[in-house]
Residue frames as qw, qx, qy, qz and C-alpha x, y, z in Angstrom:
[[0.081, 0.128, 0.293, -0.944, 62.68, 93.99, 168.93],
 [0.157, 0.572, 0.805, -0.027, 58.89, 93.94, 169.11],
 [0.029, 0.142, 0.233, 0.962, 57.34, 96.69, 167.01],
 [0.361, 0.264, 0.472, -0.760, 54.04, 98.36, 167.97],
 [0.457, 0.446, 0.767, 0.070, 50.95, 97.02, 166.11],
 [0.364, 0.868, 0.329, -0.074, 50.07, 98.80, 162.88],
 [0.061, -0.865, 0.358, 0.345, 53.63, 99.89, 162.11],
 [0.903, 0.370, 0.072, 0.208, 55.81, 98.92, 159.16],
 [0.516, -0.652, 0.251, 0.496, 59.53, 99.39, 159.66],
 [0.619, 0.781, 0.030, 0.079, 61.31, 101.24, 156.86],
 [0.477, -0.744, 0.353, 0.306, 64.83, 101.13, 158.24],
 [0.680, 0.025, 0.557, 0.477, 66.13, 99.33, 155.15],
 [0.389, 0.788, 0.369, 0.303, 64.66, 102.01, 152.92],
 [0.227, -0.955, 0.079, 0.173, 66.47, 104.72, 154.86],
 [0.653, -0.357, 0.461, 0.483, 69.77, 103.18, 153.80],
 [0.462, 0.308, 0.575, 0.600, 68.89, 103.95, 150.20],
 [0.014, -0.149, -0.007, 0.989, 67.53, 107.42, 150.88],
 [0.235, -0.345, -0.714, -0.562, 63.96, 106.34, 150.18],
 [0.481, -0.725, -0.469, -0.150, 62.52, 107.29, 153.56],
 [0.119, 0.601, -0.354, 0.706, 63.29, 109.89, 156.18],
 [0.595, -0.435, 0.393, -0.549, 61.60, 108.08, 159.06],
 [0.063, -0.271, 0.960, -0.041, 62.05, 104.58, 160.36],
 [0.097, 0.338, 0.934, -0.062, 58.40, 103.58, 160.59],
 [0.290, -0.147, -0.241, -0.914, 54.97, 104.74, 159.40],
 [0.319, 0.152, 0.770, -0.531, 51.79, 104.20, 161.36],
 [0.194, 0.449, 0.835, 0.253, 48.54, 102.97, 159.84],
 [0.057, 0.849, 0.411, -0.329, 46.81, 106.25, 160.70],
 [0.103, -0.659, 0.330, 0.668, 49.56, 108.21, 158.93],
 [0.221, -0.011, 0.829, 0.514, 49.38, 105.90, 155.91],
 [0.164, 0.640, 0.750, 0.038, 45.61, 106.34, 155.69],
 [0.001, -0.856, -0.140, 0.497, 45.97, 110.10, 155.95],
 [0.162, -0.452, 0.573, 0.664, 48.59, 110.12, 153.21],
 [0.219, 0.252, 0.877, 0.346, 46.35, 107.93, 151.07],
 [0.129, 0.790, 0.562, -0.208, 43.37, 110.25, 151.58],
 [0.040, -0.773, 0.163, 0.612, 45.48, 113.23, 150.55],
 [0.211, -0.194, 0.770, 0.571, 46.67, 111.36, 147.46],
 [0.200, 0.497, 0.831, 0.152, 43.09, 110.56, 146.51],
 [0.071, 0.849, 0.310, -0.421, 41.95, 114.14, 147.02],
 [0.047, -0.644, 0.417, 0.640, 44.68, 115.42, 144.71],
 [0.246, 0.044, 0.877, 0.410, 44.04, 112.60, 142.23],
 [0.218, 0.679, 0.696, -0.080, 40.37, 113.58, 141.99],
 [0.071, 0.893, 0.038, -0.444, 41.47, 117.14, 141.25],
 [0.807, 0.531, 0.064, 0.252, 43.81, 115.79, 138.55],
 [0.059, -0.895, 0.427, -0.118, 46.77, 117.26, 140.42],
 [0.966, 0.089, -0.239, 0.036, 48.84, 114.21, 139.63],
 [0.433, 0.513, -0.515, 0.533, 52.19, 115.45, 140.91],
 [0.346, -0.450, 0.475, -0.673, 50.84, 116.05, 144.40],
 [0.921, -0.108, 0.032, -0.373, 48.81, 112.83, 144.32],
 [0.826, 0.319, -0.423, 0.190, 51.93, 110.89, 143.35],
 [0.118, 0.528, -0.578, 0.611, 53.84, 112.33, 146.30],
 [0.570, -0.324, 0.429, -0.621, 51.23, 111.28, 148.86],
 [0.969, 0.076, -0.084, -0.217, 50.58, 107.86, 147.35],
 [0.616, 0.481, -0.537, 0.317, 54.33, 107.37, 147.32],
 [0.135, -0.432, 0.632, -0.629, 54.29, 107.86, 151.10],
 [0.755, -0.148, 0.283, -0.573, 51.18, 105.79, 151.81],
 [0.872, 0.251, -0.391, -0.154, 52.49, 102.75, 149.97],
 [0.297, 0.444, -0.743, 0.403, 55.00, 102.17, 152.78],
 [0.485, -0.158, 0.664, -0.547, 52.37, 100.54, 154.97],
 [0.085, 0.023, 0.971, 0.224, 51.16, 97.06, 154.11],
 [0.263, 0.548, 0.717, -0.342, 47.51, 98.03, 154.59],
 [0.345, 0.827, 0.110, -0.430, 47.63, 100.81, 151.99],
 [0.339, -0.433, 0.638, 0.539, 50.44, 99.46, 149.82],
 [0.381, 0.271, 0.805, 0.367, 48.45, 97.75, 147.03],
 [0.198, 0.857, 0.470, -0.070, 45.86, 100.53, 146.67],
 [0.123, -0.858, 0.191, 0.461, 48.60, 103.16, 146.59],
 [0.373, -0.252, 0.722, 0.526, 50.62, 101.19, 144.05],
 [0.361, 0.530, 0.738, 0.213, 47.54, 100.76, 141.88],
 [0.115, 0.942, 0.264, -0.170, 46.77, 104.49, 141.96],
 [0.260, -0.671, 0.434, 0.541, 50.38, 105.31, 141.16],
 [0.400, 0.110, 0.791, 0.450, 49.85, 103.16, 138.09],
 [0.243, 0.790, 0.563, 0.025, 46.73, 105.11, 137.21],
 [0.078, -0.905, 0.073, 0.411, 48.65, 108.37, 137.49],
 [0.346, -0.393, 0.647, 0.555, 51.51, 107.09, 135.33],
 [0.370, 0.408, 0.771, 0.319, 48.97, 105.94, 132.73],
 [0.130, 0.891, 0.396, -0.179, 47.11, 109.27, 132.81],
 [0.052, -0.882, 0.248, 0.397, 50.30, 111.21, 132.02],
 [0.731, 0.619, -0.252, -0.140, 51.47, 108.79, 129.34],
 [0.047, -0.594, 0.795, -0.112, 54.18, 106.90, 131.26],
 [0.883, 0.004, -0.202, -0.424, 52.80, 103.54, 130.17],
 [0.684, 0.221, -0.653, 0.236, 55.79, 101.33, 130.92],
 [0.013, 0.256, -0.617, 0.744, 55.95, 102.76, 134.42],
 [0.672, -0.132, 0.102, -0.722, 52.18, 102.24, 134.83],
 [0.869, 0.082, -0.457, -0.173, 52.53, 98.59, 133.85],
 [0.430, 0.264, -0.705, 0.498, 55.27, 98.18, 136.44],
 [0.319, -0.217, 0.460, -0.800, 53.02, 99.51, 139.21],
 [0.826, -0.021, -0.074, -0.559, 50.15, 97.23, 138.21],
 [0.788, 0.194, -0.582, 0.053, 52.44, 94.21, 138.01],
 [0.156, 0.281, -0.701, 0.636, 53.73, 94.91, 141.52],
 [0.617, -0.142, 0.267, -0.726, 50.15, 94.84, 142.76],
 [0.902, 0.125, -0.264, -0.316, 49.67, 91.48, 141.03],
 [0.473, 0.358, -0.741, 0.314, 52.88, 90.11, 142.50],
 [0.148, -0.140, 0.703, -0.681, 51.18, 90.41, 145.91],
 [0.562, 0.297, 0.551, -0.541, 47.64, 89.65, 144.73],
 [0.151, -0.120, 0.800, 0.568, 47.66, 87.56, 141.52],
 [0.064, 0.504, 0.838, 0.200, 43.85, 87.44, 141.31],
 [0.028, 0.580, 0.244, -0.777, 43.27, 91.18, 141.61],
 [0.485, 0.566, 0.619, 0.249, 40.89, 91.55, 138.64],
 [0.097, 0.975, 0.113, -0.167, 41.04, 95.36, 138.67],
 [0.270, -0.722, 0.502, 0.393, 44.83, 95.34, 138.38],
 [0.558, 0.072, 0.755, 0.337, 44.72, 92.57, 135.76],
 [0.403, 0.788, 0.457, 0.088, 42.36, 94.63, 133.59],
 [0.038, -0.964, 0.114, 0.238, 44.50, 97.72, 134.05],
 [0.388, -0.535, 0.627, 0.413, 47.80, 96.07, 133.16],
 [0.568, 0.314, 0.710, 0.273, 46.28, 94.25, 130.18],
 [0.310, 0.901, 0.303, 0.023, 44.89, 97.51, 128.78],
 [0.202, -0.875, 0.306, 0.315, 48.20, 99.27, 129.45],
 [0.506, -0.250, 0.709, 0.423, 50.10, 96.66, 127.45],
 [0.495, 0.649, 0.546, 0.187, 47.65, 97.16, 124.58],
 [0.069, 0.988, 0.022, -0.140, 48.58, 100.84, 124.73],
 [0.304, -0.706, 0.544, 0.337, 52.31, 100.04, 124.56],
 [0.670, 0.503, -0.425, -0.343, 51.77, 97.57, 121.72],
 [0.031, -0.343, 0.927, -0.147, 53.01, 94.61, 123.78],
 [0.750, -0.048, -0.244, -0.613, 50.25, 92.27, 122.62],
 [0.615, 0.068, -0.774, 0.138, 51.96, 89.15, 123.98],
 [0.118, -0.024, -0.677, 0.727, 51.75, 90.50, 127.54],
 [0.476, 0.005, 0.054, -0.878, 48.27, 91.93, 126.93],
 [0.730, -0.001, -0.566, -0.385, 47.06, 88.53, 125.74],
 [0.441, 0.022, -0.806, 0.393, 48.54, 86.85, 128.81],
 [0.072, 0.066, 0.537, -0.838, 46.74, 89.17, 131.21],
 [0.594, 0.034, -0.142, -0.791, 43.39, 89.18, 129.38],
 [0.648, 0.004, -0.750, -0.134, 43.52, 85.40, 129.45],
 [0.272, -0.077, -0.758, 0.587, 43.92, 85.56, 133.23],
 [0.325, 0.033, 0.199, -0.924, 41.08, 88.07, 133.56],
 [0.687, 0.028, -0.368, -0.626, 38.68, 85.85, 131.64],
 [0.535, -0.022, -0.833, 0.136, 39.63, 82.81, 133.70],
 [0.111, -0.174, -0.649, 0.732, 38.46, 84.76, 136.76],
 [0.371, 0.466, 0.302, -0.745, 35.56, 86.70, 135.22],
 [0.347, 0.098, 0.826, 0.435, 34.38, 84.54, 132.31],
 [0.244, 0.751, 0.613, 0.024, 31.32, 86.69, 131.62],
 [0.202, -0.649, 0.034, 0.732, 33.40, 89.84, 131.10],
 [0.579, 0.737, 0.347, 0.036, 32.09, 91.52, 127.94],
 [0.149, 0.958, -0.235, -0.071, 34.62, 94.32, 127.65],
 [0.417, -0.585, 0.678, 0.156, 37.53, 92.06, 128.53],
 [0.727, 0.226, 0.636, 0.125, 36.37, 89.46, 125.99],
 [0.492, 0.860, 0.133, 0.028, 36.22, 92.15, 123.31],
 [0.055, -0.898, 0.432, 0.069, 39.66, 93.48, 124.23],
 [0.635, -0.294, 0.700, 0.138, 41.07, 89.96, 124.30],
 [0.708, 0.493, 0.485, 0.142, 39.72, 89.35, 120.78],
 [0.263, 0.960, -0.089, -0.024, 41.16, 92.70, 119.69],
 [0.321, -0.714, 0.608, 0.130, 44.59, 91.67, 120.95],
 [0.709, 0.017, 0.690, 0.145, 44.37, 88.26, 119.28],
 [0.598, 0.752, 0.271, 0.061, 43.45, 89.95, 115.98],
 [0.058, 0.942, -0.327, -0.056, 46.44, 92.29, 116.31],
 [0.446, -0.493, 0.739, 0.113, 48.60, 89.18, 116.82],
 [0.497, 0.329, -0.609, -0.524, 47.08, 87.66, 113.67],
 [0.055, 0.045, 0.979, -0.190, 45.49, 84.88, 115.71],
 [0.406, -0.020, -0.204, -0.891, 42.22, 85.40, 113.91],
 [0.588, -0.203, -0.743, -0.247, 40.66, 82.00, 114.40],
 [0.378, -0.278, -0.688, 0.554, 41.08, 82.36, 118.17],
 [0.095, 0.095, 0.134, -0.982, 39.70, 85.92, 118.04],
 [0.516, -0.133, -0.493, -0.688, 36.61, 84.70, 116.21],
 [0.568, -0.254, -0.779, 0.074, 36.14, 81.90, 118.76],
 [0.214, -0.202, -0.530, 0.795, 36.39, 84.36, 121.69],
 [0.279, 0.015, -0.089, -0.956, 33.82, 86.74, 120.19],
 [0.625, -0.174, -0.586, -0.485, 31.38, 83.91, 119.63],
 [0.504, -0.174, -0.773, 0.343, 32.07, 82.21, 122.98],
 [0.137, -0.307, -0.482, 0.809, 31.30, 85.37, 124.93],
 [0.193, 0.724, 0.656, 0.094, 28.45, 86.35, 122.59],
 [0.179, -0.623, 0.016, 0.761, 30.17, 89.65, 121.80],
 [0.252, 0.185, 0.670, 0.674, 28.36, 90.30, 118.52],
 [0.043, 0.766, 0.637, -0.068, 25.62, 92.76, 119.37],
 [0.067, -0.851, 0.003, 0.522, 27.47, 96.03, 118.73],
 [0.614, 0.783, -0.089, -0.038, 28.79, 97.54, 115.51],
 [0.009, -0.784, 0.619, -0.052, 32.38, 97.50, 116.82],
 [0.605, -0.245, 0.751, -0.096, 32.20, 93.85, 117.86],
 [0.800, 0.479, 0.351, -0.081, 30.67, 92.86, 114.52],
 [0.406, 0.860, -0.308, -0.022, 33.42, 94.76, 112.73],
 [0.252, -0.617, 0.743, -0.063, 36.09, 92.95, 114.75],
 [0.745, 0.069, 0.656, -0.103, 34.42, 89.62, 113.96],
 [0.699, 0.703, 0.095, -0.087, 34.29, 90.56, 110.27],
 [0.149, 0.832, -0.535, -0.011, 38.01, 91.44, 110.31],
 [0.495, -0.372, 0.782, -0.074, 38.88, 88.11, 111.92],
 [0.770, 0.335, 0.538, -0.076, 36.86, 86.29, 109.28],
 [0.502, 0.846, -0.136, -0.114, 38.26, 88.41, 106.47],
 [0.046, -0.740, 0.671, 0.022, 41.82, 87.56, 107.49],
 [0.560, -0.116, 0.819, -0.047, 40.89, 83.90, 107.40],
 [0.164, 0.154, -0.683, -0.695, 39.36, 84.31, 103.95],
 [0.185, 0.339, 0.895, -0.221, 35.94, 83.19, 105.17],
 [0.009, -0.407, -0.575, -0.709, 33.01, 84.07, 102.87],
 [0.329, -0.730, -0.598, 0.028, 30.76, 84.80, 105.86],
 [0.350, -0.298, -0.134, 0.878, 32.87, 87.89, 106.49],
 [0.023, -0.294, -0.430, -0.853, 30.68, 89.66, 103.91],
 [0.432, -0.640, -0.569, -0.283, 27.52, 89.19, 105.95],
 [0.562, -0.541, -0.363, 0.510, 29.30, 90.25, 109.12],
 [0.259, -0.041, 0.110, 0.959, 30.59, 93.44, 107.49],
 [0.205, -0.447, -0.493, -0.718, 27.09, 94.25, 106.27],
 [0.529, -0.640, -0.555, 0.046, 25.65, 93.66, 109.74],
 [0.472, -0.388, -0.199, 0.766, 28.19, 96.06, 111.23],
 [0.100, 0.131, 0.299, 0.940, 27.44, 98.69, 108.57],
 [0.327, -0.589, -0.603, -0.427, 23.70, 98.43, 109.26],
 [0.536, -0.662, -0.421, 0.312, 24.34, 99.25, 112.91],
 [0.221, -0.869, 0.080, 0.435, 26.94, 102.00, 112.35],
 [0.745, 0.570, 0.114, 0.328, 28.27, 102.79, 108.88],
 [0.339, -0.838, 0.230, 0.360, 31.78, 104.19, 109.01],
 [0.471, 0.765, -0.405, -0.172, 34.54, 104.84, 106.45],
 [0.147, -0.515, 0.843, -0.049, 36.84, 102.31, 108.08],
 [0.640, 0.105, 0.730, -0.214, 34.27, 99.49, 108.00],
 [0.695, 0.661, 0.122, -0.254, 33.32, 100.27, 104.42],
 [0.251, 0.760, -0.585, -0.127, 36.99, 100.36, 103.39],
 [0.314, -0.320, 0.889, -0.089, 37.74, 96.99, 104.99],
 [0.697, 0.359, 0.562, -0.263, 34.60, 95.55, 103.41],
 [0.547, 0.775, -0.180, -0.260, 35.72, 96.96, 100.06],
 [0.016, 0.612, -0.788, -0.069, 39.10, 95.24, 100.46],
 [0.535, -0.012, 0.828, -0.171, 37.35, 91.95, 101.19],
 [0.692, 0.593, 0.308, -0.272, 35.17, 92.32, 98.09],
 [0.350, 0.791, -0.456, -0.208, 38.23, 93.19, 96.02],
 [0.238, -0.412, 0.879, -0.017, 39.97, 90.05, 97.29],
 [0.585, 0.261, 0.747, -0.178, 36.90, 88.08, 96.20],
 [0.205, 0.019, 0.614, 0.762, 37.21, 89.77, 92.75],
 [0.076, 0.770, 0.634, 0.014, 33.87, 91.52, 93.19],
 [0.403, 0.020, 0.052, 0.914, 35.36, 94.71, 91.80],
 [0.142, -0.555, -0.371, -0.730, 32.16, 96.67, 91.12],
 [0.606, -0.699, -0.369, -0.091, 30.87, 96.13, 94.66],
 [0.669, -0.300, -0.166, 0.659, 34.31, 96.90, 96.09],
 [0.244, 0.281, 0.169, 0.913, 34.41, 100.17, 94.17],
 [0.355, -0.690, -0.393, -0.494, 31.02, 101.12, 95.56],
 [0.691, -0.629, -0.278, 0.225, 32.21, 100.62, 99.15],
 [0.572, -0.085, 0.002, 0.816, 35.44, 102.52, 98.46],
 [0.038, 0.512, 0.275, 0.813, 33.47, 105.47, 97.06],
 [0.532, -0.737, -0.326, -0.259, 31.29, 105.54, 100.19],
 [0.734, -0.429, -0.169, 0.499, 34.39, 105.35, 102.39],
 [0.417, 0.159, 0.113, 0.888, 36.00, 108.23, 100.49],
 [0.169, -0.654, -0.352, -0.648, 32.83, 110.30, 100.76],
 [0.616, -0.751, -0.151, -0.182, 32.84, 109.96, 104.55],
 [0.720, 0.197, -0.372, 0.552, 36.61, 110.01, 105.04],
 [0.398, -0.889, 0.025, -0.226, 37.62, 111.35, 108.44],
 [0.005, 0.728, -0.638, 0.252, 40.64, 111.46, 110.72],
 [0.688, -0.285, 0.608, -0.275, 39.61, 108.11, 112.23],
 [0.901, 0.326, 0.269, -0.103, 39.43, 106.28, 108.93],
 [0.762, 0.066, 0.342, 0.546, 41.85, 105.39, 106.13],
 [0.125, -0.524, 0.193, 0.820, 43.71, 108.21, 104.39],
 [0.617, 0.647, 0.126, -0.429, 42.03, 109.44, 101.19],
 [0.270, 0.644, -0.652, -0.293, 45.18, 108.56, 99.24],
 [0.233, -0.148, 0.959, -0.066, 44.90, 104.93, 100.40],
 [0.564, 0.449, 0.581, -0.378, 41.22, 104.75, 99.47],
 [0.500, 0.731, -0.188, -0.425, 41.98, 106.21, 96.03],
 [0.049, 0.483, -0.853, -0.192, 44.74, 103.67, 95.49],
 [0.360, 0.105, 0.913, -0.159, 42.37, 100.82, 96.29],
 [0.556, 0.637, 0.286, -0.452, 39.71, 102.36, 94.01],
 [0.331, 0.696, -0.512, -0.378, 42.28, 102.57, 91.25],
 [0.137, -0.277, 0.950, 0.050, 43.31, 98.95, 91.83],
 [0.501, 0.343, 0.737, -0.297, 39.69, 97.76, 91.66],
 [0.522, 0.731, 0.032, -0.438, 39.09, 99.71, 88.46],
 [0.204, 0.640, -0.682, -0.289, 42.31, 98.60, 86.77],
 [0.201, -0.127, 0.971, -0.030, 41.75, 94.95, 87.68],
 [0.477, 0.442, 0.674, -0.351, 38.05, 95.04, 86.91],
 [0.571, 0.781, 0.253, -0.004, 38.37, 96.92, 83.61],
 [0.670, -0.269, 0.244, 0.648, 41.88, 97.13, 82.20],
 [0.350, 0.467, 0.389, 0.713, 40.85, 99.61, 79.50],
 [0.228, -0.903, -0.364, 0.017, 39.43, 102.11, 82.00],
 [0.396, 0.526, -0.174, 0.733, 41.22, 105.45, 82.20],
 [0.474, -0.766, -0.019, -0.433, 39.55, 106.38, 85.50],
 [0.902, -0.372, -0.084, 0.204, 41.74, 103.89, 87.34],
 [0.654, 0.230, -0.053, 0.719, 44.94, 105.51, 86.05],
 [0.052, -0.707, -0.035, -0.705, 43.61, 108.96, 86.96],
 [0.700, -0.673, -0.043, -0.236, 42.80, 107.85, 90.51],
 [0.891, -0.140, -0.085, 0.424, 46.16, 106.15, 90.83],
 [0.422, 0.457, -0.052, 0.782, 47.92, 109.37, 89.83],
 [0.351, -0.741, -0.026, -0.572, 45.85, 111.30, 92.39],
 [0.865, -0.492, -0.095, 0.038, 46.74, 108.80, 95.13],
 [0.779, 0.061, -0.068, 0.620, 50.45, 109.11, 94.33],
 [0.170, 0.600, 0.008, 0.782, 50.31, 112.89, 94.18],
 [0.533, -0.707, -0.027, -0.464, 48.61, 112.92, 97.60],
 [0.188, -0.664, 0.658, -0.302, 51.47, 110.96, 99.15],
 [0.962, -0.089, 0.166, -0.196, 50.51, 107.30, 98.82],
 [0.352, 0.641, -0.681, 0.032, 53.69, 105.25, 98.95],
 [0.779, -0.263, 0.522, -0.226, 53.24, 101.59, 99.81],
 [0.191, 0.513, -0.760, -0.351, 55.73, 99.58, 97.80],
 [0.250, 0.021, 0.962, -0.105, 54.20, 96.26, 98.83],
 [0.493, 0.561, 0.508, -0.430, 50.73, 97.33, 97.66],
 [0.378, 0.709, -0.324, -0.499, 52.16, 98.63, 94.40],
 [0.041, 0.364, -0.906, -0.211, 53.98, 95.37, 93.73],
 [0.385, 0.240, 0.854, -0.254, 50.84, 93.39, 94.55],
 [0.517, 0.672, 0.172, -0.502, 48.96, 95.42, 91.95],
 [0.304, 0.660, -0.566, -0.390, 51.66, 94.82, 89.35],
 [0.026, -0.213, 0.975, 0.061, 51.65, 91.06, 89.93],
 [0.605, 0.254, 0.502, -0.564, 47.88, 90.71, 89.70],
 [0.335, 0.076, 0.849, 0.401, 46.92, 88.17, 87.04],
 [0.300, 0.743, 0.569, -0.184, 43.88, 90.33, 86.23],
 [0.114, 0.878, -0.135, -0.445, 46.07, 92.96, 84.53],
 [0.847, 0.505, 0.048, 0.157, 47.44, 92.40, 80.98],
 [0.760, -0.173, 0.059, 0.624, 51.23, 92.45, 80.54],
 [0.327, 0.508, 0.195, 0.773, 51.20, 95.64, 78.45],
 [0.353, -0.825, -0.186, -0.399, 49.18, 97.44, 81.12],
 [0.789, -0.539, -0.087, 0.280, 51.55, 96.25, 83.82],
 [0.636, 0.097, 0.079, 0.762, 54.54, 97.76, 82.05],
 [0.009, 0.686, 0.198, 0.700, 52.72, 101.08, 81.75],
 [0.609, -0.760, -0.151, -0.171, 51.91, 100.97, 85.46],
 [0.826, -0.259, -0.069, 0.496, 55.48, 100.01, 86.37],
 [0.429, 0.354, 0.074, 0.828, 56.92, 103.07, 84.63],
 [0.262, -0.739, -0.184, -0.592, 54.35, 105.25, 86.35],
 [0.749, -0.643, -0.148, -0.055, 54.94, 103.82, 89.83],
 [0.813, -0.004, -0.167, 0.558, 58.73, 103.64, 89.82],
 [0.223, 0.559, -0.076, 0.795, 59.11, 107.40, 89.96],
 [0.501, -0.663, 0.015, -0.555, 57.29, 107.38, 93.32],
 [0.892, -0.252, -0.321, 0.195, 59.38, 104.72, 95.06],
 [0.367, -0.918, 0.148, 0.020, 61.29, 106.27, 97.93],
 [0.498, -0.622, 0.514, 0.318, 65.02, 106.64, 97.43],
 [0.421, 0.596, -0.504, -0.462, 64.79, 105.75, 93.75],
 [0.354, -0.165, 0.921, 0.003, 64.59, 102.01, 94.40],
 [0.414, 0.115, -0.605, -0.670, 62.90, 99.99, 91.71],
 [0.808, -0.039, 0.305, -0.503, 59.80, 97.85, 91.95],
 [0.443, -0.229, 0.850, 0.170, 60.64, 94.20, 91.42],
 [0.409, 0.237, -0.600, -0.645, 60.00, 92.75, 87.97]]
């Protein structure tokens, strides 16, 4: 049977209860799409979803409707569903950069960094000058502990002119144990000092056994502690660690450690790392062990 131009037959969908009519005209699809967009702009997502759900049954409005259904799902926190919509767009149009960016960012939100990395890689093969995508790609690589690749991406795309990008570059270098991480942290702090950057810089300095400088950064991080940065109990633990390792006779370190524990710090791995530090005398370690064991969840003991 020859169908009229501009119509998409939905007879197969009727069998599954997904449509109440056999065909939808292009003019109807465009009207449905316009209604969906009007409701979307008003943030009336339920109504928008209904109309986009109708307009996607014509090939001319299918991809745009599917994409906007993904945007709605993302806006209301249905991230897996959003990713599914975006991937269906890409199944029909693999080089749709807008959908590639959307699905990559959505997978970052779900914590699926493997899929996010795959899609950001595809974005950058199509839009190699993409600044935001390059930054996000490096962010994903860092989360996957592929720090050398993250550093290479940031440098390749010249993404080093903002405080956030410099911080990400510093983190990638820190995780590789590169000395130039120090300069990169300082450059980020000059542009935008923040508790999180100072804390990470302090950790790097502590790893380099520059305990006095580490303590200074930790104090600045604690002074500006906010909801976005590390918890005060974590900062105090790291301050205590720097003091105890840098000056084993100091009582301030023990005091700060007690405060951190009282405020809820409970990271068994960090505690064990402190106890195995060669910078702490054996007698001091035993004193610390007795102090820390009472705070291990469930009464489990810290390894000897």
